C-alpha positions in Angstrom: 0.0 0.0 0.0 1.5 3.3 -1.1 1.9 6.2 1.4 1.4 9.6 -0.4 1.6 12.9 1.5 -0.9 13.4 4.3 -1.8 17.0 3.7 -5.3 15.9 2.8 -5.9 14.4 6.2 -4.7 17.4 8.3 -8.1 19.1 8.5 -9.8 15.9 9.5 -7.2 15.2 12.2 -7.7 18.8 13.5 -11.5 18.4 13.6 -11.3 15.1 15.4 -8.9 16.6 18.0 -11.3 19.4 18.7 -14.3 17.2 19.0 -12.7 14.6 21.2 -10.7 16.6 23.7 -9.9 13.7 26.0 -8.2 11.8 23.2 -5.0 12.1 21.2 -5.2 11.6 17.5 -3.1 8.5 16.6 -3.9 7.7 13.0 -6.0 9.1 10.1 -6.4 7.1 6.8 -8.9 6.6 4.0 -10.9 3.4 4.0 -13.3 1.6 1.7 -16.6 0.7 3.5 -19.0 -1.9 2.3 -22.2 -1.1 0.5 -24.5 -3.6 -1.1 -25.7 -2.9 -4.6 -29.2 -4.3 -4.5 -31.6 -5.0 -7.3 -35.1 -5.1 -5.8 -38.6 -5.6 -7.1 -41.1 -2.9 -6.2 -44.8 -2.2 -7.0 -45.6 1.4 -8.0 -48.3 3.4 -9.5 -48.1 3.6 -13.3 -49.8 6.8 -14.5 -51.7 6.4 -17.7 -54.3 8.2 -19.8 -57.5 6.8 -21.2 -58.0 7.0 -25.0 -60.4 9.7 -26.1 -63.1 7.1 -27.1 -62.8 5.3 -23.8 -63.2 8.5 -21.9 -66.4 9.5 -23.7 -67.8 6.0 -23.2 -67.0 6.3 -19.5 -68.6 9.7 -19.3 -71.8 8.3 -20.9 -71.8 5.3 -18.5 -71.7 7.8 -15.6 -74.9 9.5 -16.8 -75.9 6.6 -16.9 -76.2 5.4 -20.4 -75.6 1.7 -20.0 -76.8 0.2 -23.4 -73.8 -0.3 -25.7 -75.9 0.3 -28.8 -77.2 3.6 -27.4 -73.7 4.7 -26.6 -72.6 3.9 -30.1 -75.5 5.9 -31.6 -74.9 8.9 -29.3 -71.2 9.0 -30.1 -71.6 8.2 -33.8 -69.0 5.5 -33.7 -68.7 2.1 -35.4 -69.4 -1.0 -33.3 -65.7 -2.1 -33.4 -64.6 1.3 -31.9 -67.0 1.1 -29.0 -66.0 -2.6 -28.4 -62.3 -1.6 -28.2 -63.1 1.3 -25.8 -65.2 -1.0 -23.6 -62.5 -3.6 -23.5 -60.0 -0.9 -22.4 -62.4 0.2 -19.6 -63.1 -3.4 -18.5 -59.4 -4.3 -18.3 -58.8 -1.3 -16.0 -61.9 -2.3 -13.9 -63.5 1.1 -14.6 -66.7 -0.5 -15.8 -68.6 -3.8 -15.2 -70.5 -5.8 -17.8 -74.0 -7.0 -16.7 -75.6 -10.3 -17.8 -77.7 -8.4 -20.5 -74.4 -7.2 -22.0 -75.0 -3.6 -20.8 -72.3 -1.8 -18.9 -72.1 -0.1 -15.5 -69.5 2.4 -14.2 -67.5 1.4 -11.1 -66.4 3.6 -8.2 -62.9 3.5 -9.6 -64.3 4.6 -12.9 -65.9 7.7 -11.3 -62.6 8.5 -9.6 -60.8 8.3 -12.9 -63.3 10.7 -14.4 -62.7 13.2 -11.6 -59.0 13.0 -12.6 -59.8 13.9 -16.2 -59.1 10.4 -17.5 -55.8 9.8 -15.7 -55.5 6.2 -14.5 -53.2 4.7 -11.8 -52.3 1.1 -12.2 -49.9 -1.0 -10.2 -46.8 -2.1 -12.1 -43.6 -4.0 -11.2 -40.2 -2.4 -11.6 -36.7 -3.6 -10.7 -34.5 -0.6 -9.7 -31.1 -0.8 -8.1 -30.4 0.8 -4.7 -27.5 0.8 -2.3 -27.7 -0.5 1.2 -25.2 0.2 4.0 -24.9 -2.9 6.2 -23.1 -1.0 9.0 -25.9 1.4 9.8 -28.7 -0.5 8.0 -29.9 2.3 5.9 -30.0 3.3 2.2 -27.2 5.9 1.8 -27.3 8.8 -0.5 -24.5 7.5 -2.8 -24.5 7.1 -6.6 -24.1 3.4 -7.4 -21.9 4.3 -10.3 -19.3 5.7 -7.8 -19.0 2.3 -6.0 -16.0 0.1 -6.5 -15.7 -3.7 -6.7 -13.3 -5.4 -4.3 -10.7 -6.0 -7.1 -11.0 -2.4 -8.3 -10.3 -1.1 -4.7 -7.3 -3.4 -4.4 -5.9 -2.2 -7.7 -6.1 1.4 -6.5 -4.2 0.5 -3.3 -7.2 1.3 -1.1 -7.7 -0.3 2.3 -10.7 -2.4 3.0 -11.1 -2.9 6.8 -12.6 -6.1 8.0 -16.3 -5.5 8.6 -19.4 -7.6 9.4 -21.2 -7.3 6.1 -24.5 -9.2 6.2 -26.8 -9.3 3.3 -30.0 -7.3 4.2 -33.3 -8.9 4.7 -36.4 -7.6 3.0 -37.8 -6.4 6.3 -34.8 -4.0 6.6 -35.5 -2.2 3.4 -37.7 0.8 4.3 -40.2 2.0 1.8 -39.7 5.7 2.6 -36.0 5.4 2.1 -36.4 3.7 -1.3 -38.8 6.4 -2.4 -36.4 9.1 -1.4 -33.4 7.4 -3.1 -35.4 6.9 -6.3 -36.4 10.6 -6.3 -32.8 11.7 -6.1 -30.9 9.0 -8.1 -33.6 7.1 -9.9 -33.1 6.6 -13.6 -36.8 6.7 -14.6 -37.8 9.9 -16.2 -41.1 10.1 -14.3 -41.0 9.5 -10.5 -44.0 7.3 -9.4 -45.4 6.6 -6.0 -43.9 3.3 -4.7 -46.5 1.1 -3.1 -44.5 -1.8 -1.9 -41.0 -3.4 -1.8 -41.7 -7.0 -2.8 -38.4 -8.8 -3.0 -34.6 -8.5 -3.1 -33.7 -10.0 -6.5 -29.9 -9.7 -6.3 -27.3 -8.4 -3.9 -23.7 -7.5 -4.8 -21.2 -6.4 -2.2 -19.3 -3.3 -3.3 -17.3 -0.5 -1.6 -17.5 3.3 -1.2 -14.2 5.2 -1.0 -15.1 8.6 0.4 -14.6 7.9 4.2 -11.6 8.8 6.4 -11.2 6.7 9.6 -9.5 8.3 12.6 -8.1 6.2 15.5 -7.8 8.1 18.8 -6.2 7.1 22.1 -7.6 8.2 25.4 -5.1 10.3 27.3 -5.4 8.3 30.5 -6.6 4.8 29.7 -5.1 4.7 26.2 -8.2 2.9 25.0 -9.0 3.1 21.3 -11.8 5.1 19.8 -12.5 4.9 16.0 -14.5 7.7 14.3 -15.4 8.3 10.7 -15.5 11.5 8.6 -16.7 12.3 5.1 -15.8 15.6 3.5 -14.6 16.8 7.0 -18.1 15.9 8.4 -18.4 13.7 11.4 -20.4 10.5 10.7 -22.1 9.6 14.0 -23.9 6.4 13.0 -21.0 5.0 11.0 -18.6 5.8 13.9 -20.8 4.0 16.4 -21.0 0.9 14.2 -17.2 0.9 13.5 -16.4 1.3 17.2 -18.6 -1.8 17.9 -16.6 -3.7 15.3 -13.3 -2.6 16.9 -14.6 -3.8 20.3 -15.3 -7.2 18.7 -11.8 -7.5 17.5 -12.2 -6.7 13.8 -9.0 -5.5 12.0 -9.6 -1.9 11.1 -6.1 -0.5 10.6 -3.8 -1.4 7.6 -0.4 -2.8 8.4 1.7 -0.2 6.7 0.1 3.0 8.1 1.5 4.9 11.0 1.2 8.3 12.8 3.9 9.8 10.6 2.9 8.3 7.2 -0.9 8.1 7.3 -1.9 6.6 4.1 -4.0 8.7 1.7 -5.4 7.9 -1.7 -5.1 10.6 -4.4 -8.7 11.7 -4.0 -8.1 12.5 -0.3 -5.4 15.1 -1.0 -6.2 18.8 -1.0 -5.3 21.5 -3.5 -2.2 23.5 -2.5 -4.1 26.4 -0.9 -6.4 24.0 0.9 -3.4 22.0 2.1 -1.8 25.2 3.5 -4.9 26.2 5.3 -5.4 22.7 6.7 -1.8 22.7 8.1 -2.4 26.2 9.6 -5.6 25.0 11.2 -3.8 22.1 12.8 -1.0 24.3 14.2 -3.5 26.9 15.4 -5.6 24.2 17.1 -2.5 22.9 18.9 -1.5 26.4 20.0 -5.1 27.1 21.1 -5.0 24.0 23.3 -1.8 25.2 25.0 -3.2 28.7 25.5 -6.4 27.3 27.1 -4.3 25.2 29.5 -2.2 28.3 30.4 -5.4 30.2 31.2 -6.7 27.3 33.3 -3.4 26.9 35.2 -3.1 30.7 35.9 -6.7 30.8 37.2 -6.0 27.9 39.5 -2.8 29.4 40.9 -4.5 32.8 41.4 -7.3 31.2 43.3 -4.8 29.5 45.7 -2.6 32.5 46.2 -3.1 34.7 49.4 -0.5 37.3 48.7 -2.1 40.4 47.2 1.0 41.5 45.2 1.4 38.1 43.7 -2.4 38.0 42.9 -2.1 41.3 41.1 0.8 39.9 39.0 -1.2 36.8 38.2 -4.2 39.0 37.2 -2.0 40.6 34.6 -0.6 37.3 33.4 -4.2 35.9 33.2 -5.3 39.0 31.2 -2.5 38.4 28.7 -3.2 34.7 28.5 -6.9 35.3 27.8 -6.0 37.9 25.1 -3.6 35.4 23.5 -6.3 32.7 23.7 -9.0 34.9 22.2 -6.6 36.0 19.4 -5.9 32.3 18.5 -9.6 31.5 18.5 -10.3 34.3 16.1 -7.5 33.2 13.8 -8.7 29.6 13.9 -12.3 30.6 13.1 -11.0 32.7 10.1 -8.8 29.9 8.8 -11.8 27.5 9.1 -14.0 29.9 7.3 -11.5 30.3 4.5 -11.2 26.5 4.1 -15.0 26.1 4.1 -15.2 28.8 1.4 -12.6 26.9 -0.7 -14.5 23.7 -0.1 -17.7 25.4 -1.2 -19.4 25.9 2.2 -20.5 24.0 5.2 -22.2 20.6 4.7 -23.6 18.5 7.6 -26.4 16.2 8.7 -29.5 17.5 10.5 -31.0 15.2 13.1 -34.7 14.9 13.9 -34.9 17.5 16.8 -32.7 20.0 14.9 -35.1 20.5 12.1 -37.7 22.8 13.7 -35.1 25.2 15.2 -33.5 25.3 11.8 -36.9 26.1 10.2 -37.4 29.0 12.6 -33.9 30.3 12.0 -34.5 30.3 8.2 -37.9 32.1 8.6 -36.4 34.7 10.9 -33.2 35.4 8.9 -34.5 35.1 5.3 -34.0 38.3 3.3 -35.7 37.8 -0.1 -37.1 34.3 -0.6 -37.9 31.2 1.5 -39.0 28.0 -0.1 -40.6 25.2 1.9 -41.7 21.9 0.3 -43.5 19.4 2.6 -45.5 16.5 1.6 -48.2 17.2 4.2 -49.3 20.2 6.3 -51.2 20.4 9.6 -52.1 23.0 12.2 -50.2 21.3 15.0 -46.9 22.0 13.2 -48.0 25.2 11.3 -49.1 26.6 14.6 -49.6 30.1 16.0 -45.8 30.6 16.6 -44.8 29.5 13.2 -47.6 31.5 11.5 -46.5 34.6 13.3 -42.8 34.1 12.3 -43.9 33.6 8.6 -46.1 36.7 8.7 -43.3 38.7 10.1 -41.0 37.5 7.3 -43.6 38.4 4.7 -44.1 41.8 6.3 -40.4 42.6 6.0 -40.5 41.8 2.2 -39.7 38.0 2.1 -41.5 35.9 -0.5 -42.6 32.6 1.1 -43.3 29.7 -1.3 -44.9 26.5 0.0 -45.5 23.4 -2.1 -47.3 20.4 -0.6 -50.1 17.9 -1.3 -48.9 14.3 -1.5 -51.9 11.9 -1.7 -54.6 14.6 -1.7 -56.4 13.7 -4.9 -59.6 12.6 -3.1 -62.3 15.3 -2.6 -62.7 14.3 1.1 -59.1 13.5 1.8 -58.2 14.2 5.4 -54.7 15.3 4.6 -56.0 17.8 2.1 -58.6 19.2 4.5 -56.0 19.6 7.3 -53.5 21.3 5.0 -56.0 23.6 3.4 -57.2 24.7 6.9 -53.7 25.3 8.2 -52.7 27.4 5.2 -56.0 29.3 5.2 -55.3 30.3 8.8 -51.8 31.5 7.8 -53.2 33.5 4.9 -55.7 35.3 7.2 -53.0 36.4 9.5 -51.1 38.2 6.7 -52.2 41.8 5.8 -54.1 41.8 2.5 -51.5 44.1 0.9 -48.8 41.5 1.6 -50.6 38.3 0.7 -49.1 38.3 -2.8 -45.8 37.3 -1.2 -47.3 34.0 0.0 -47.3 31.5 -2.8 -48.9 28.2 -2.1 -49.1 25.3 -4.6 -50.8 22.0 -3.9 -49.1 19.4 -6.1 -48.5 15.7 -5.9 -45.1 15.7 -4.3 -43.4 13.5 -1.7 -40.3 15.8 -1.6 -39.2 17.5 1.6 -36.7 20.4 1.3 -36.1 24.0 2.3 -34.2 26.8 0.6 -33.3 30.0 2.4 -32.3 32.8 -0.1 -29.0 31.9 -1.7 -27.5 30.9 1.7 -28.4 27.3 2.3 -30.6 24.4 1.4 -31.8 21.4 3.4 -33.2 18.1 2.0 -34.1 14.8 3.4 -37.0 12.8 5.0 -38.3 15.5 7.4 -41.9 16.9 6.8 -41.3 20.6 7.7 -45.0 21.5 8.0 -46.6 18.3 9.4 -44.0 17.0 12.0 -42.5 19.0 14.9 -39.6 16.5 15.6 -40.2 16.5 19.4 -39.1 13.7 21.7 -42.6 12.6 22.6 -44.6 9.5 22.1 -44.8 10.3 18.3 -41.0 10.7 18.0 -39.4 9.1 14.9 -36.0 9.3 13.4 -35.7 11.7 10.5 -32.4 12.9 8.9 -31.7 15.6 6.3 -28.6 17.1 4.6 -27.7 20.7 5.1 -25.5 22.5 2.6 -24.3 26.1 2.1 -22.4 25.0 -1.1 -23.5 27.2 -4.1 -23.8 24.2 -6.3 -26.2 22.4 -4.0 -28.3 25.5 -3.4 -28.5 26.2 -7.2 -29.5 22.6 -7.9 -32.3 22.7 -5.4 -33.5 26.1 -6.5 -33.7 24.7 -10.1 -35.7 21.7 -8.7 -38.0 24.1 -6.9 -38.8 25.9 -10.1 -40.2 22.7 -11.6 -42.8 22.9 -8.8 -43.6 26.6 -8.8 -42.8 27.4 -12.5 
């Protein structure tokens, strides 16, 4: 295994050192973690359109005109054309044929008429999805970026020993499949997935975008393994990897050491990024010493009885704090510069972090706030949130809300709840400013938020129908937060397909 320069790992080492202050950073090296490439069988809605003839036959059957000969006379069609249209309707269960050969419309047929002739039939499809056996979730990775074991070895990449068990069907979550298909699916038209039926094939492959850090506790010298991706701490992966380490799995390559941490070419930074990463490491080390100096001086001052000595220590403490604060400011500036070069902050948002982030976006938005939530209810779009949105609109912010998944039915409860909550919001907004509230009800299962040009958040969290509180209804939801211009631009373009 080759040992190229370690500049690309400096930033990760510095972040791990700051996060785990009771530990010393021992090793940092890139790894290939297992991901199953699955081919599954799903059942989804296939959206279709009735032929013009079939639609008119269905409309007459709804009148009702049930005699086929009378339908043919009213439409002025040949017998064969009516027979073909009736066969189309029968195969879709939109009409029934009675013993006397007349026809009768079904409830499904009436529902299709209300949808202007659009039909929804179940169909089987066999998409490919990834599955992470360490954290037992569907990760947001492109299958085309995964490596086979032989490819990883040819590139000199380290594959740690892991417990990679093929997933069972019960572990494949329908919501995660839907979200993955919406982001990476190859089908041009995204359809509602009704059921995951089977795992047809499973192929073990590897992702190469993770850096593993081994830390040693300062007192006990016990090992702690943590994982990072793009300088972002991976909590779930770290917990799973630590369990493997505790079970005796080999997680460190033989030819990697503290001074020659192995790094694949993709892990290296550009020259300017490398310089900043080294500066951050040095500043972080200096800051640690400065904080210890402040703590030591404060401790000595507290134990000293002599007034003159205390006065001298006060001066020393003042200087130490000034040096510490200066180092903190320099460190923050270097980190900001590195994040700017990397394109902005990117991190995961946990369940209970979503609602505070929503309020932060509402209260800090300057020009435009976009919220897309599959469902809306008054418990989440409550008085407090309505007041914050009204205040944002009053100061000139355009608020765009898209919602409406599964609200086709005239008496659908989700539609009624959402319409009421949004009507309450509209009534709170002064009439002169209501033009700045744009609401669109559309069949979408997406959940994302965009605040001006500053940041975007996307994932599984329903912003306007779930509060994310740790109560009896608590459930795990995760989103990705990004300030990177490319991500924000991508999601703004996606939003325009909903509001355009």
